[in-house]
MARBA-3410 file (N, C-alpha, C, O; in Angstrom, 1 decimal):
240
0.8,-1.2,-0.1,-0.1,0.0,-0.1,0.9,1.2,0.0,1.8,1.3,0.7 ~ 0.5,2.2,-0.8,1.3,3.4,-0.9,0.9,4.5,0.2,-0.2,5.0,0.2 ~ 1.7,4.8,1.0,1.3,5.8,2.0,1.3,7.2,1.5,2.2,7.7,0.9 ~ 0.1,7.8,1.9,-0.1,9.3,1.5,-0.8,10.0,2.6,-1.3,9.4,3.6 ~ -0.8,11.2,2.6,-1.5,12.1,3.6,-2.9,11.7,3.8,-3.5,11.9,4.8
-3.6,11.0,2.9,-5.2,10.7,2.8,-5.3,9.4,3.5,-6.4,9.0,3.9 ~ -4.2,8.6,3.7,-4.2,7.2,4.2,-4.7,7.3,5.6,-4.4,8.3,6.3 ~ -5.5,6.4,6.0,-6.0,6.4,7.5,-5.0,5.7,8.4,-4.2,4.8,8.0 ~ -5.0,6.1,9.6,-4.1,5.5,10.7,-4.4,4.0,10.7,-3.5,3.2,10.6 ~ -5.7,3.7,10.7,-6.1,2.4,10.9,-5.7,1.4,9.8,-5.2,0.2,10.1
-5.8,1.9,8.5,-5.5,1.0,7.4,-4.1,0.9,7.4,-3.6,-0.1,7.0 ~ -3.3,2.0,7.7,-1.9,1.8,7.7,-1.4,0.7,8.7,-0.6,-0.2,8.4 ~ -1.9,0.8,10.0,-1.5,-0.1,11.1,-2.0,-1.5,10.6,-1.2,-2.4,10.9 ~ -3.1,-1.8,10.0,-3.7,-3.0,9.7,-2.7,-3.6,8.6,-2.2,-4.7,8.8 ~ -2.6,-2.9,7.5,-1.8,-3.4,6.4,-0.3,-3.6,6.8,0.4,-4.6,6.4
0.3,-2.6,7.6,1.7,-2.8,7.9,1.8,-2.7,9.4,2.1,-1.6,9.9 ~ 1.7,-3.7,10.1,1.6,-3.8,11.5,2.9,-3.2,12.2,2.9,-2.7,13.3 ~ 4.0,-3.3,11.4,5.4,-2.8,11.9,5.3,-1.3,12.1,6.1,-0.7,12.8 ~ 4.3,-0.7,11.5,4.2,0.9,11.7,3.5,1.2,13.1,3.6,2.3,13.6 ~ 3.0,0.2,13.8,2.4,0.7,15.0,3.4,1.2,16.1,3.1,2.1,17.0
4.6,0.7,16.0,5.8,1.2,16.9,6.0,2.7,16.6,6.3,3.4,17.5 ~ 5.8,3.2,15.5,5.8,4.7,14.9,4.9,5.3,15.6,5.2,6.1,16.4 ~ 3.7,5.1,15.3,2.4,5.6,16.0,2.6,5.8,17.6,2.3,6.8,18.3 ~ 3.0,4.7,18.1,3.3,4.6,19.5,4.4,5.7,20.0,4.2,6.4,21.0 ~ 5.5,5.8,19.3,6.5,6.7,19.6,6.1,8.1,19.7,6.5,9.0,20.4
5.0,8.4,18.7,4.6,9.8,18.6,3.3,10.0,19.4,2.8,11.1,19.4 ~ 2.9,9.0,20.1,1.7,9.1,21.0,0.5,9.2,20.1,-0.4,10.0,20.5 ~ 0.5,8.6,19.0,-0.8,8.9,18.1,-1.6,7.7,18.3,-1.1,6.6,18.4 ~ -2.8,7.9,18.4,-4.1,6.8,18.7,-4.2,6.2,17.4,-4.6,6.8,16.5 ~ -3.8,4.7,17.4,-4.0,4.0,16.1,-5.1,3.1,16.3,-5.5,2.5,15.3
-5.7,3.0,17.5,-6.7,1.9,17.6,-8.1,2.7,17.5,-8.7,2.7,16.4 ~ -8.5,3.4,18.6,-9.8,4.1,18.5,-9.7,5.2,17.5,-10.7,5.5,16.9 ~ -8.7,5.9,17.3,-8.6,6.9,16.3,-8.2,6.5,15.0,-7.7,7.4,14.2 ~ -8.4,5.2,14.6,-7.9,4.7,13.4,-8.5,5.1,12.1,-8.0,4.9,11.0 ~ -9.7,5.8,12.2,-10.3,6.5,11.1,-9.8,7.7,10.6,-10.2,8.1,9.6
-9.0,8.2,11.3,-8.4,9.7,10.8,-7.3,9.5,10.0,-6.4,8.6,10.1 ~ -7.3,10.4,9.0,-6.1,10.5,7.9,-4.9,10.7,8.6,-4.9,11.1,9.8 ~ -3.7,10.5,7.9,-2.4,10.8,8.4,-2.2,12.3,8.5,-1.4,12.8,9.3 ~ -2.9,13.1,7.5,-2.7,14.5,7.4,-3.4,15.1,8.6,-3.0,16.1,9.1 ~ -4.5,14.5,9.1,-5.4,15.0,10.2,-4.6,14.8,11.6,-4.6,15.7,12.5
-3.9,13.7,11.7,-3.3,13.4,13.0,-1.9,14.1,13.0,-1.5,14.6,14.0 ~ -1.3,14.3,11.9,-0.1,15.1,12.1,-0.5,16.7,12.4,0.2,17.4,13.1 ~ -1.6,17.1,11.9,-2.1,18.4,12.5,-2.4,18.5,13.9,-2.1,19.6,14.5 ~ -3.0,17.4,14.4,-3.5,17.4,15.6,-2.3,17.1,16.8,-2.5,17.4,17.9 ~ -1.2,16.5,16.4,-0.2,16.1,17.2,1.0,16.9,16.9,2.0,16.9,17.7
1.0,17.7,15.9,2.1,18.8,15.6,3.4,18.0,15.1,4.5,18.2,15.5 ~ 3.0,17.1,14.2,4.3,16.2,13.5,4.0,16.6,12.0,2.9,16.7,11.5 ~ 5.3,16.9,11.5,5.2,17.1,10.0,4.9,15.9,9.2,5.5,14.8,9.2 ~ 3.8,16.1,8.3,3.3,14.9,7.5,4.3,14.2,6.8,4.3,13.0,6.8 ~ 5.3,15.0,6.1,6.4,14.3,5.3,7.3,13.4,6.1,7.6,12.3,5.7
7.6,14.0,7.3,8.5,13.2,8.1,7.7,11.9,8.8,8.3,10.8,9.0 ~ 6.5,12.1,9.1,5.8,10.9,9.6,5.7,9.9,8.5,5.9,8.7,8.7 ~ 5.3,10.3,7.3,5.0,9.3,6.2,6.4,8.6,6.0,6.4,7.4,5.7 ~ 7.6,9.3,6.0,9.0,8.8,5.7,9.2,7.7,6.9,9.6,6.6,6.5 ~ 9.0,8.0,8.1,9.0,7.1,9.3,8.2,5.9,8.9,8.7,4.7,8.9
6.9,6.0,8.7,6.0,4.9,8.5,6.6,4.0,7.4,6.8,2.8,7.6 ~ 6.9,4.7,6.3,7.3,3.9,5.1,8.6,3.0,5.3,8.8,1.9,4.8 ~ 9.5,3.7,6.1,10.7,3.0,6.6,10.4,1.6,7.4,10.9,0.6,7.3 ~ 9.4,1.9,8.4,9.0,0.8,9.3,8.2,-0.2,8.4,8.4,-1.4,8.5 ~ 7.4,0.3,7.5,6.7,-0.7,6.6,7.6,-1.6,5.9,7.3,-2.8,5.7
8.7,-1.1,5.3,9.7,-1.7,4.6,10.5,-2.6,5.4,10.8,-3.7,4.9 ~ 10.8,-2.2,6.7,11.6,-3.1,7.6,10.8,-4.4,8.2,11.4,-5.4,8.5 ~ 9.4,-4.3,8.2,8.7,-5.3,8.8,8.9,-5.6,10.1,9.3,-4.8,10.9 ~ 8.5,-7.0,10.5,8.9,-7.5,11.8,8.0,-6.6,13.0,8.7,-6.4,14.0 ~ 6.9,-6.3,12.9,6.1,-5.8,14.0,5.8,-6.7,14.9,5.9,-7.9,14.6
5.2,-6.3,16.0,4.7,-7.3,17.2,3.4,-7.8,16.8,3.1,-8.9,17.3 ~ 2.7,-7.1,16.0,1.3,-7.5,15.6,1.2,-8.2,14.3,1.6,-7.6,13.3 ~ 0.8,-9.5,14.1,0.7,-10.2,12.8,-0.1,-9.4,11.6,-1.2,-8.8,11.9 ~ 0.4,-9.4,10.5,-0.4,-9.0,9.2,-1.7,-9.6,9.1,-1.7,-10.7,8.5 ~ -2.9,-9.1,9.5,-4.1,-9.9,9.5,-5.1,-9.1,8.7,-6.3,-9.4,8.8
-4.7,-8.1,7.9,-5.6,-7.2,7.2,-6.4,-8.0,6.3,-7.6,-7.6,6.0 ~ -6.0,-9.0,5.7,-6.7,-9.8,4.7,-7.2,-11.1,5.2,-7.8,-11.9,4.4 ~ -7.0,-11.4,6.5,-7.3,-12.7,7.0,-8.8,-12.9,7.2,-9.5,-11.9,7.2 ~ -9.2,-14.2,7.2,-10.7,-14.4,7.4,-11.0,-14.0,8.8,-10.2,-13.9,9.7 ~ -12.4,-13.8,9.0,-12.8,-13.3,10.3,-12.3,-14.1,11.4,-11.7,-13.7,12.3
-12.6,-15.7,11.1,-12.2,-16.7,12.0,-10.9,-16.5,12.5,-10.6,-16.5,13.8 ~ -9.9,-16.4,11.6,-8.5,-16.3,11.9,-8.2,-15.1,12.8,-7.5,-15.3,13.8 ~ -8.8,-14.0,12.6,-8.7,-12.7,13.5,-9.3,-13.0,14.8,-8.7,-12.7,15.8 ~ -10.4,-13.6,14.8,-10.9,-14.0,16.3,-10.2,-15.0,17.0,-10.0,-14.9,18.2 ~ -9.7,-16.0,16.4,-8.8,-16.9,17.2,-7.6,-16.1,17.7,-7.2,-16.2,18.9
-7.0,-15.4,16.9,-5.8,-14.6,17.4,-6.1,-13.7,18.5,-5.3,-13.6,19.4 ~ -7.3,-13.1,18.4,-7.6,-12.0,19.6,-7.8,-12.9,20.8,-7.2,-12.6,21.8 ~ -8.6,-14.0,20.8,-8.8,-14.7,21.8,-7.5,-15.5,22.6,-7.2,-15.5,23.8 ~ -6.8,-16.1,21.7,-5.5,-16.7,22.1,-4.4,-15.8,22.7,-3.8,-16.0,23.7 ~ -4.2,-14.5,21.9,-3.2,-13.7,22.3,-3.5,-12.6,23.1,-2.6,-12.3,23.9
-4.8,-12.0,23.1,-5.1,-10.8,24.0,-6.0,-11.2,25.0,-5.8,-10.8,26.1 ~ -7.2,-12.1,24.8,-8.1,-12.2,25.8,-7.4,-13.3,26.9,-7.8,-13.2,28.1 ~ -6.6,-14.1,26.5,-5.8,-15.0,27.4,-4.9,-14.2,28.3,-4.7,-14.5,29.5 ~ -4.3,-13.1,27.6,-3.4,-12.4,28.4,-4.0,-11.6,29.5,-3.5,-11.6,30.6 ~ -5.1,-11.0,29.1,-5.9,-10.0,30.0,-6.5,-10.8,31.1,-6.5,-10.4,32.3
-7.0,-12.1,30.9,-7.5,-12.8,32.0,-6.5,-13.3,32.9,-6.8,-13.5,34.1 ~ -5.2,-13.4,32.4,-4.1,-13.8,33.4,-3.6,-12.5,34.1,-3.3,-12.5,35.3 ~ -3.5,-11.5,33.4,-2.8,-10.4,34.1,-3.6,-9.4,34.8,-3.1,-8.6,35.6 ~ -4.9,-9.3,34.5,-5.7,-8.2,35.2,-5.7,-8.7,36.8,-5.4,-7.9,37.7 ~ -6.1,-10.1,37.1,-6.1,-10.2,38.5,-4.6,-10.1,39.3,-4.5,-9.8,40.5
-3.5,-10.4,38.6,-2.2,-10.3,38.9,-1.8,-8.8,39.3,-1.2,-8.5,40.3 ~ -2.3,-7.9,38.3,-2.0,-6.4,38.5,-2.9,-5.8,39.6,-2.5,-4.9,40.3 ~ -4.2,-6.5,39.6,-5.1,-6.0,40.9,-4.5,-6.1,42.2,-4.5,-5.2,43.0 ~ -4.1,-7.4,42.3,-3.2,-7.7,43.6,-2.2,-6.8,43.9,-2.1,-6.2,45.0 ~ -1.4,-6.5,43.0,-0.2,-5.6,43.2,-0.7,-4.2,43.4,-0.1,-3.5,44.3
-1.7,-3.7,42.7,-2.4,-2.5,42.9,-2.9,-2.3,44.5,-2.9,-1.3,45.1 ~ -3.4,-3.3,44.8,-4.0,-3.3,46.2,-2.8,-3.2,47.2,-2.9,-2.4,48.1 ~ -1.9,-3.8,47.0,-0.7,-3.9,47.8,0.0,-2.5,47.8,0.4,-2.0,48.9 ~ 0.2,-2.0,46.6,0.9,-0.6,46.5,-0.1,0.5,47.1,0.5,1.4,47.6 ~ -1.5,0.5,47.0,-2.2,1.4,47.8,-1.9,1.2,49.1,-1.4,2.2,49.7
-2.0,0.1,49.7,-1.7,-0.1,51.2,-0.4,0.6,51.7,-0.3,1.4,52.7 ~ 0.8,0.2,50.9,2.0,0.5,51.4,2.4,2.0,51.0,3.0,2.8,51.7 ~ 1.9,2.5,49.8,2.3,3.9,49.2,1.2,4.8,49.1,1.4,5.9,48.6 ~ 0.0,4.4,49.5,-1.2,5.3,49.3,-1.0,6.7,50.0,-1.3,7.7,49.4 ~ -0.4,6.8,51.1,0.0,8.0,51.8,1.3,8.6,51.3,1.4,9.8,51.1
2.3,7.7,51.1,3.6,8.3,50.7,3.5,9.0,49.4,4.2,10.0,49.2 ~ 2.8,8.5,48.4,2.7,9.1,47.1,1.2,9.3,46.9,0.7,8.6,46.0 ~ 0.6,10.2,47.6,-0.8,10.5,47.7,-1.2,11.1,46.3,-2.4,11.1,45.9 ~ -0.3,11.6,45.5,-0.6,12.4,44.3,-0.9,11.3,43.2,-1.6,11.5,42.3 ~ -0.3,10.2,43.3,-0.5,9.3,42.1,-1.0,7.9,42.5,-1.8,7.3,41.7
-0.8,7.4,43.7,-1.2,6.1,43.9,-2.8,5.9,44.1,-3.3,4.9,43.4 ~ -3.5,6.7,44.8,-5.0,6.5,44.8,-5.6,6.6,43.7,-6.5,5.8,43.4 ~ -5.2,7.5,42.8,-5.8,7.6,41.5,-5.5,6.6,40.5,-6.2,6.2,39.7 ~ -4.2,6.2,40.7,-3.7,4.9,39.8,-4.7,3.5,40.2,-5.1,2.7,39.4 ~ -4.9,3.5,41.5,-5.7,2.3,42.0,-7.1,2.4,41.6,-7.7,1.4,41.2
-7.6,3.6,41.7,-9.0,3.9,41.2,-9.3,3.7,39.7,-10.3,3.2,39.3 ~ -8.3,4.2,38.8,-8.4,4.1,37.3,-8.2,2.7,36.9,-8.8,2.3,36.0 ~ -7.4,2.0,37.6,-7.0,0.6,37.4,-8.2,-0.2,37.5,-8.6,-1.0,36.7 ~ -8.9,0.1,38.8,-10.2,-0.7,39.1,-11.3,-0.5,38.2,-11.9,-1.5,37.7 ~ -11.4,0.9,37.8,-12.5,1.2,36.7,-12.1,0.5,35.4,-13.0,-0.1,34.7
-11.0,0.5,34.9,-10.5,-0.2,33.7,-10.9,-1.5,33.7,-11.5,-2.0,32.7 ~ -10.5,-2.4,34.8,-10.8,-3.8,34.9,-12.3,-4.0,35.1,-12.8,-5.1,34.7 ~ -13.0,-3.1,35.6,-14.5,-3.3,35.6,-15.1,-3.0,34.2,-16.2,-3.5,33.9 ~ -14.4,-2.2,33.3,-14.8,-2.1,31.8,-14.4,-3.2,31.1,-15.2,-3.7,30.3 ~ -13.1,-3.7,31.3,-12.7,-4.7,30.4,-13.3,-6.1,30.6,-13.7,-6.7,29.6
-13.5,-6.5,31.9,-13.8,-7.9,32.1,-15.2,-8.2,31.5,-15.3,-9.2,30.7 ~ -16.3,-7.5,31.7,-17.5,-7.8,31.1,-17.4,-7.7,29.5,-18.1,-8.5,28.8 ~ -16.6,-6.8,29.1,-16.4,-6.6,27.6,-15.9,-7.9,27.0,-16.4,-8.4,26.0 ~ -14.8,-8.5,27.7,-14.3,-9.8,27.3,-15.2,-11.0,27.4,-15.2,-11.9,26.6 ~ -16.0,-11.0,28.4,-17.1,-12.0,28.5,-18.3,-11.7,27.3,-18.6,-12.7,26.6
-18.7,-10.6,27.1,-19.6,-10.2,26.1,-19.0,-10.7,24.7,-19.8,-11.3,23.9 ~ -17.7,-10.5,24.4,-17.1,-10.8,23.2,-17.1,-12.5,23.1,-17.5,-13.1,22.1 ~ -16.7,-13.1,24.1,-16.5,-14.4,24.0,-17.9,-15.2,24.0,-18.0,-16.2,23.3 ~ -18.8,-14.8,24.7,-20.0,-15.6,24.8,-21.1,-15.1,23.7,-21.9,-15.9,23.3 ~ -21.1,-13.8,23.3,-22.1,-13.4,22.2,-21.5,-13.0,20.9,-21.8,-13.6,19.9
-20.6,-11.9,21.0,-20.2,-11.3,19.7,-19.5,-12.3,18.8,-19.8,-12.5,17.7 ~ -18.3,-12.9,19.4,-17.4,-13.7,18.5,-18.2,-14.9,17.8,-18.1,-15.1,16.6 ~ -19.1,-15.6,18.7,-19.8,-16.7,18.1,-20.8,-16.3,17.0,-21.1,-17.0,16.1 ~ -21.4,-15.0,17.1,-22.2,-14.4,16.2,-21.4,-14.3,14.9,-21.9,-14.6,13.8 ~ -20.3,-13.7,15.1,-19.5,-13.3,13.9,-18.9,-14.6,13.2,-18.8,-14.5,12.0
-18.6,-15.6,13.8,-18.3,-17.0,13.2,-19.4,-17.5,12.5,-19.2,-18.0,11.4 ~ -20.6,-17.4,13.2,-21.7,-17.9,12.4,-22.1,-17.2,11.2,-22.6,-17.7,10.2 ~ -21.7,-15.8,11.3,-21.8,-14.9,9.9,-21.0,-15.3,8.8,-21.4,-15.4,7.7 ~ -19.6,-15.7,9.3,-18.7,-16.1,8.4,-19.1,-17.4,7.8,-19.1,-17.6,6.6 ~ -19.6,-18.3,8.7,-19.8,-19.7,8.2,-20.9,-19.6,7.2,-20.9,-20.2,6.2
-22.0,-18.6,7.5,-23.1,-18.6,6.5,-22.6,-17.9,5.2,-23.0,-18.3,4.1 ~ -21.8,-16.9,5.2,-21.3,-16.4,4.0,-20.4,-17.4,3.2,-20.3,-17.4,2.0 ~ -19.7,-18.2,3.9,-18.9,-19.1,3.1,-19.7,-20.3,2.5,-19.2,-21.0,1.6 ~ -20.9,-20.6,3.1,-21.7,-21.7,2.6,-22.4,-21.2,1.3,-23.0,-22.0,0.6 ~ -22.4,-19.9,1.1,-23.0,-19.5,-0.2,-24.5,-18.8,0.0,-25.1,-18.3,-0.9
-24.9,-18.9,1.3,-26.2,-18.4,1.6,-26.2,-16.9,1.8,-25.4,-16.5,2.7 ~ -27.0,-16.1,1.0,-27.0,-14.7,1.2,-27.4,-14.2,2.7,-28.3,-14.7,3.4 ~ -26.6,-13.3,3.1,-26.7,-12.8,4.4,-28.0,-12.1,4.6,-28.6,-12.2,5.7 ~ -28.4,-11.3,3.7,-29.8,-10.5,3.8,-29.6,-9.6,5.2,-28.5,-9.4,5.8 ~ -30.8,-9.3,5.6,-30.9,-8.5,6.7,-31.0,-9.1,8.0,-30.7,-8.5,9.1
-31.3,-10.3,7.9,-31.5,-11.2,9.3,-30.2,-12.0,9.5,-30.2,-13.3,9.6 ~ -29.0,-11.3,9.5,-27.8,-12.0,9.7,-27.5,-12.2,11.2,-28.1,-11.5,12.1 ~ -26.6,-13.1,11.5,-26.2,-13.1,12.9,-25.6,-11.8,13.5,-25.7,-11.6,14.7 ~ -24.9,-11.0,12.7,-24.4,-9.9,13.1,-25.4,-8.9,13.7,-25.2,-8.3,14.7 ~ -26.5,-8.9,12.8,-27.6,-7.9,13.3,-28.3,-8.5,14.4,-29.1,-7.7,15.1
-28.2,-9.6,14.8,-28.9,-10.2,16.0,-28.0,-10.0,17.2,-28.5,-10.1,18.3 ~ -26.7,-9.5,17.1,-26.1,-9.4,18.3,-26.5,-8.0,19.0,-26.5,-6.9,18.4 ~ -26.9,-8.3,20.2,-27.5,-7.2,20.9,-26.9,-5.8,20.8,-27.4,-4.8,20.5 ~ -25.5,-5.9,21.2,-24.8,-4.6,21.2,-24.6,-4.0,20.0,-24.7,-2.8,19.8 ~ -24.2,-4.8,19.0,-23.7,-4.4,17.8,-22.2,-3.9,17.7,-21.6,-3.7,18.8
-21.7,-3.8,16.6,-20.4,-3.4,16.4,-20.2,-2.0,17.0,-19.2,-1.8,17.7 ~ -21.1,-1.1,16.7,-21.0,0.2,17.0,-20.8,0.4,18.6,-20.0,1.2,19.0 ~ -21.7,-0.4,19.4,-21.5,-0.4,20.8,-20.2,-0.8,21.2,-19.7,-0.1,22.0 ~ -19.6,-1.8,20.7,-18.3,-2.3,21.1,-17.4,-1.2,20.8,-16.5,-0.9,21.6 ~ -17.5,-0.5,19.7,-16.5,0.7,19.5,-16.7,1.7,20.5,-15.8,2.3,21.0
-17.9,1.9,20.9,-18.0,2.9,22.1,-17.4,2.4,23.4,-17.0,3.2,24.1 ~ -17.5,1.1,23.6,-16.7,0.6,24.7,-15.3,0.8,24.6,-14.7,1.2,25.5 ~ -14.7,0.6,23.3,-13.4,0.7,23.2,-13.0,2.1,23.4,-11.9,2.4,23.9 ~ -13.8,3.1,23.0,-13.6,4.4,23.4,-13.5,4.8,24.8,-12.6,5.5,25.2 ~ -14.2,4.2,25.5,-14.4,4.3,27.1,-13.0,3.7,27.7,-12.4,4.4,28.6
-12.5,2.6,27.2,-11.4,2.0,27.6,-10.1,2.9,27.3,-9.2,3.0,28.1 ~ -10.2,3.4,26.1,-9.1,4.2,25.6,-9.0,5.5,26.5,-7.9,6.1,26.7 ~ -10.2,6.0,27.0,-10.1,7.2,27.7,-9.5,6.9,29.2,-8.9,7.8,29.8 ~ -9.9,5.7,29.7,-9.4,5.3,30.9,-7.9,5.0,30.9,-7.1,5.3,31.8 ~ -7.4,4.5,29.7,-5.8,4.3,29.7,-5.3,5.6,29.4,-4.1,5.6,29.7
-5.8,6.7,29.0,-5.1,7.9,28.9,-5.1,8.4,30.2,-4.0,8.9,30.6 ~ -6.1,8.5,31.1,-6.0,8.9,32.4,-5.1,8.2,33.3,-4.4,8.8,34.1 ~ -5.0,6.8,33.0,-4.1,6.1,33.9,-2.7,6.5,33.6,-1.9,6.6,34.5 ~ -2.4,6.7,32.4,-1.0,7.1,32.1,-0.7,8.4,32.6,0.4,8.6,33.1 ~ -1.6,9.4,32.6,-1.4,10.6,33.4,-1.2,10.5,34.8,-0.3,11.1,35.4
-2.1,9.6,35.4,-1.9,9.4,37.0,-0.6,8.7,37.2,-0.1,8.9,38.3 ~ -0.1,8.0,36.3,1.2,7.2,36.7,2.4,8.0,36.2,3.5,7.4,36.2 ~ 2.3,9.2,35.8,3.4,10.0,35.4,4.1,9.2,34.3,5.3,8.9,34.4 ~ 3.4,8.9,33.2,3.9,8.1,32.1,4.7,6.9,32.5,5.7,6.5,31.8 ~ 4.2,6.2,33.6,4.7,4.9,34.2,6.1,5.1,34.6,6.8,4.1,34.6
6.7,6.2,35.0,8.1,6.5,35.4,7.9,6.3,36.9,7.2,7.1,37.5 ~ 8.6,5.3,37.5,8.5,5.2,39.0,9.2,6.2,39.7,10.3,6.7,39.3 ~ 8.6,6.7,40.9,9.3,7.6,41.6,10.5,7.1,42.3,10.7,5.9,42.2 ~ 11.4,7.7,43.1,12.6,7.2,43.6,12.2,6.4,44.8,12.9,5.4,45.2 ~ 11.1,6.8,45.4,10.7,6.0,46.8,10.1,4.6,46.5,9.9,3.8,47.4
9.8,4.3,45.2,9.1,3.2,44.8,9.7,1.9,45.2,10.9,1.8,44.9 ~ 9.2,1.0,45.7,9.5,-0.4,46.0,9.5,-1.2,44.8,9.1,-0.8,43.7 ~ 10.0,-2.5,45.0,10.0,-3.2,43.7,8.6,-3.6,43.3,8.4,-3.8,42.1 ~ 7.6,-3.8,44.1,6.2,-4.0,43.8,5.6,-2.8,43.0,4.8,-3.0,42.1 ~ 6.0,-1.6,43.4,5.4,-0.5,42.7,6.0,-0.3,41.4,5.3,0.0,40.4
7.4,-0.6,41.3,7.9,-0.6,40.1,7.4,-1.6,39.1,7.3,-1.4,37.9 ~ 7.2,-2.9,39.5,6.7,-3.9,38.9,5.3,-3.5,38.3,4.9,-3.8,37.2 ~ 4.5,-3.0,39.3,3.1,-2.6,38.9,3.1,-1.5,37.7,2.4,-1.6,36.7 ~ 4.0,-0.5,37.8,4.1,0.5,36.7,4.6,-0.1,35.5,4.1,0.3,34.4 ~ 5.5,-1.1,35.4,5.9,-1.7,34.3,4.6,-2.7,33.7,4.5,-3.0,32.5
3.9,-3.2,34.6,2.8,-4.1,34.1,1.7,-3.3,33.6,1.0,-3.7,32.7 ~ 1.4,-2.1,34.3,0.5,-1.2,33.6,0.9,-0.8,32.2,0.1,-0.7,31.2 ~ 2.1,-0.4,32.1,2.6,0.0,30.7,2.5,-1.1,29.7,2.1,-0.8,28.6 ~ 2.7,-2.3,30.1,2.5,-3.4,29.1,0.9,-3.6,28.8,0.4,-3.8,27.7 ~ 0.2,-3.4,29.9,-1.2,-3.4,29.9,-1.8,-2.3,28.8,-2.6,-2.7,27.9
-1.4,-1.2,28.9,-1.6,-0.1,27.7,-1.3,-0.6,26.4,-2.1,-0.6,25.5 ~ -0.2,-1.1,26.2,0.3,-1.6,24.7,-0.7,-2.8,24.4,-1.3,-2.7,23.4 ~ -0.8,-3.7,25.1,-1.6,-4.8,24.8,-3.2,-4.4,24.4,-3.8,-4.9,23.5 ~ -3.6,-3.6,25.2,-5.0,-3.2,25.0,-5.1,-2.5,23.8,-6.1,-2.7,23.1 ~ -4.1,-1.5,23.5,-4.1,-0.6,22.2,-4.2,-1.6,21.0,-4.9,-1.5,20.0
-3.3,-2.7,21.1,-3.1,-3.5,20.0,-4.3,-4.4,19.8,-4.7,-4.8,18.7 ~ -5.1,-4.9,21.0,-6.2,-5.6,20.9,-7.5,-4.7,20.3,-8.3,-5.2,19.5 ~ -7.5,-3.5,20.7,-8.6,-2.7,20.3,-8.3,-2.3,18.7,-9.2,-2.2,17.9 ~ -7.1,-2.2,18.5,-6.6,-1.9,17.0,-7.1,-3.1,16.2,-7.7,-2.9,15.2 ~ -6.8,-4.3,16.5,-7.1,-5.5,15.6,-8.7,-5.6,15.6,-9.2,-6.0,14.5
-9.4,-5.2,16.6,-11.0,-5.4,16.5,-11.4,-4.2,15.5,-11.9,-4.5,14.5 ~ -11.2,-2.9,15.9,-11.6,-1.8,15.2,-11.2,-1.7,13.6,-11.9,-1.3,12.7 ~ -10.0,-2.0,13.5,-9.4,-1.8,12.3,-9.2,-3.0,11.4,-8.9,-2.8,10.2 ~ -9.3,-4.1,11.8,-9.1,-5.4,11.2,-10.4,-6.2,11.0,-10.9,-6.5,10.0 ~ -10.8,-6.7,12.3,-12.0,-7.6,12.4,-13.3,-6.8,12.1,-14.1,-7.3,11.3
-13.6,-5.7,12.6,-14.9,-5.0,12.1,-15.0,-4.9,10.7,-15.9,-5.4,10.1 ~ -13.9,-4.2,10.0,-14.1,-4.0,8.6,-14.2,-5.4,7.9,-14.9,-5.4,6.8 ~ -13.6,-6.6,8.3,-13.9,-7.7,7.8,-15.2,-8.3,7.8,-15.6,-9.0,6.8 ~ -16.0,-8.1,9.0,-17.2,-8.5,9.2,-18.2,-7.6,8.1,-19.0,-8.1,7.4 ~ -17.8,-6.4,8.3,-18.7,-5.4,7.3,-18.6,-5.9,5.8,-19.6,-5.7,5.1
-17.5,-6.4,5.4,-17.4,-7.0,4.2,-18.2,-8.2,3.9,-18.9,-8.3,2.9 ~ -18.3,-9.2,5.0,-19.0,-10.3,4.8,-20.6,-10.0,4.8,-21.4,-10.5,4.1 ~ -20.9,-9.0,5.7,-22.3,-8.6,5.7,-22.8,-8.0,4.4,-24.0,-8.0,4.2 ~ -21.8,-7.5,3.5,-22.3,-7.0,2.2,-22.3,-7.8,1.1,-22.8,-7.6,0.0 ~ -21.7,-9.1,1.5,-21.6,-10.2,0.4,-22.8,-10.6,0.0,-22.9,-11.5,-0.8
END
């Protein structure tokens, strides 16, 4: 794909996953903000368009990003990757980070009152947003999407009564949930001072900040794959 100022962030990240690290380096939202053009994000973030496109092109040529290239993958392949790579990670890490956050609040809540209580509150809110979202996807949304794909592959016309349209929340609602998660992540990063530990931080505090930084990266990649790869693939099936 030829990168131009009109290319959207989402399609660039989906087609060339190795460019994600460039967006991350500039603090550019490549998941929930994937529908914006490169020219728009350059204006918003104060980055020269020519310089950003040059960086993105170099990263695209180099390849080897952390997210596999799934832009043209079937719906089922994307769903299986999201479940095995991101859902499994979140189900494992959220309780672990929650235990660390509780301990840090007990030990450092008064010592670092500027950051720790807000960090604990925001992580708790983020977990409360993510966990039912994961359950909804696993129990309702993903099975419906797989059924839609199976129907399309069988040669039966999807029509209006497709499995996708019978999903209660719908893709638009999931995208709104992604926006809420993105907002909490931005607040969490600010509360954690960009995840840089203070000098007084113990090993648990430092480990928590490292874990929260990893959580931010994992969720951004997870949301990107759903918003910019999975949902467009589903839309193409629904139009078949």
